[in-house]
N, C-alpha and C positions, 0 to 999 in steps of 0.2 A: 877522833875516832868514836868517842861516846855520842857526840852529835850525830854521826852517820848512823849508828846502831838505833838511837832514839828515833831518828826520822824513818828508818827502814821499818821499824816496829809500828809506827803510826801509819804508815802508808800501807802496810800489810794487814792492819786491824780492820775487821768488818765494821762498817758504819751502822750505827743503830738508827732504826726508823723513828718517826715521831710517834708521840703517844697515840694509842688506839682508843676510841671513844665507843663505848658499848651501851645499848639500851637493853636491859634484861628484864624479863617477866617470868614470874612464877604463878602457877595456877592458884587462884584464890587469895593471892598476896598483892601487895602494893609493888609497883614496878621500882627498879633501882637503876642507877647509871653508874658505869664503872669506867674509870680512866685507867688503862693499863700502860705503864711507861717503862719499857725493858731497858731503856738507858739509865735510869735511876734505880731500877729494881723495886719500884713502888707500884701499887694499886690503890686507887682512891674510890671509895664507895660513897655515892650520894643518894640519899632518899628524897625525891623531890616534894613527896607530900608532907614531910616533916621538916626538911631542911637540914637533916643529920648528914654530916660529912666526917669520913674517917679515912686517913691515909695510912696504909699498911705496908710492910715489907713484903714483896712477892718473889717467888721463885718462878723463873722462865725456863720451861724445857721446850724441846722441839715440838712437843704435842700438847701441852698443858701450861696453864698459869695458876699457881696455888698460893693462897694467902689466907690469913686468919687473924681474928682478934681474940679476946679472951672468952668469947661465948660461941663464935661461929667460925666454921671452916668453909672456904670457897674453893672451887676447882672449876676452871673454865677449859673446855676443849678447844684447842687452836685449829682443829680440823672441822668440826661441825658446829662450833659456838654454843654447844649445850652447856649449861652451868649446874653444878651441884652445890647446894647450901646445906650444911650439916649443923644442927644445933646440938652441940655437945652434950648438955645436961640431959636432954631428952633422947639422945641418940637417934635423931629424926632427921632423915635427909629429903629435901625438896629438890626435884629437878625442874629446871627451867630452860628458856631458851634465850639467847642474846642475839642481837644484830648489830653490825658496825654501823655507826652514823658519823656523818661528817661534822666537823667542828663548825659552829657559826662564824661567819666572817668577824673579825675584831677590829675595833676602832684604834686599839693601842697595843 
């Protein structure tokens, strides 16, 4: 009976999509790349100009993805792909725009 209930739960659970790759730009600032992975509850921020990479716990709601580190808060709209980045110490928010990009073909 337990196996049946487990199988029923797995079949009725919604499948999570693959990670979403975003290219985000803020006026007057360096662009960033974000990988949003709802299945793992993580968002990875990559700054190509410096090589800085950070993986953060993210909250995925129907209309937003929210994540933060010890200095910055990020909020991405899932409807229009706008992004807000708030510097907590300065209480300053920059608004940018993201676009979905395809992952490059992989060799392995």
